[in-house]
Phi, psi and omega in degrees: 000318181295320179295319179297319178296319179299316180288333174295316178294323177296323179299325178291322184281332180293143180276147175265085189288129175232348183288130181258122192265316183284138173197177182264009176263350180241027180265167180300120185287356174275349178285145183272344187214137173210134183211139178257145175226148177224144175211150179244132180244160172290166181296146179225139176295332182215140177237137177245112187240126178233120188277356186085193187290324180230137178138150180263163176237127176238125178236130182230132175281145176214175186272356181285149178265053182203169178241124176255123180250116175248128180233143178240119179258126178235144177225134174251125182205170182286327183228160177297323181295318176297319181298315179296322179297316179294317181300326182292344180260002178266131183230138171252115182254131175235079183254119181062235180257021182245136177237119187225147169245127177230153181188185183294149178274099180253012183298118177084000182278124179237129182270177190300333180270008174066026174255122179292140172253133181208166179221159179215144172232121177252148181242142167233114189237127177258128187225155169303146187307321188267020180285137171279147186229144165226117187238138176225130182224134178266307178231085183163148183280167177239130177233128179229133180222137170061054176231140183232018178265200175278127184241125172235133178213155173212129178233131181273315178229091183151146180277180178225137177230124179241122184243131175055055180248164179205166175106231187244121188232123176225130182201155179223137167235143180263320176225091182151150181277174178233129173240130180229127172250109183275132181255125177074189185249025188258029176299133173264311173191160178218128181225108187234139177227127173234117181283322177224089182155158179272164174242125180239124180244129174255116192236145175297145181298337182270003186289138170248121182203160175251138185239135168236124181226145175224131178220127177285320181220087180173167182230164179269131171233124185221141173273349184266142173289123183223151172251108189270135172236172180114191182266100182292330179295327180264002183059031172265104189241147176223136176195167179253144164261127185065229181265009181084164181169224179305147188276131168251117182242126185228129176236129175226143173265309179235081181160156182261187178238127176243129177246111181254131179267139177219000000 
């Protein structure tokens, strides 16, 4: 009963996002081609989204019992004809619970005039609040808002920002920081790794959680009163927030951990 009440209150706190962010009026004016696509899918318990080699992923929770996929295809090329040719080879696939962008492999290809040709596909996806997510981005940031399911993400070149999320959260960035704003007290667990970047967590003042953190080059900054144990010389730290509870595990190589109370 208590868990059901918690998720009911979370549903009230989650935003019903309708604002559409991606468009072709705010893209790089050096690109030769830009086109928007939209498709609507039925609800899925889990979505797997892969942006391709270049492009960001934006996921927003809403109250609709459907999934809206908005994709923006951009191409940089020397001529309009080259751009259209490359764009014709880019495909956005929405098969089952998978959303994928595929296209020609132009990595490292340089033409006679020494201008690199490249393409990018960015996604803006609106999903029911309780959808589970698995997101992958190579060159582009990841933004997630108002989702309370199981969240998994990995970004190679780009940070990650999670706003008003709850549930089970696991994520890695290789070059870029991680920002998480936790909504409510329904955290199941959180496991975050940033190889080059800091991790900043915005947490409710009423949260009870246990924290394990390791940082090779970074320090802990916290708004919460904590009694820290572990090997301080190796920056392997353990402590409780409040009376302790679900585990928050954070690993950073070049960056610290910030715990902000709100």
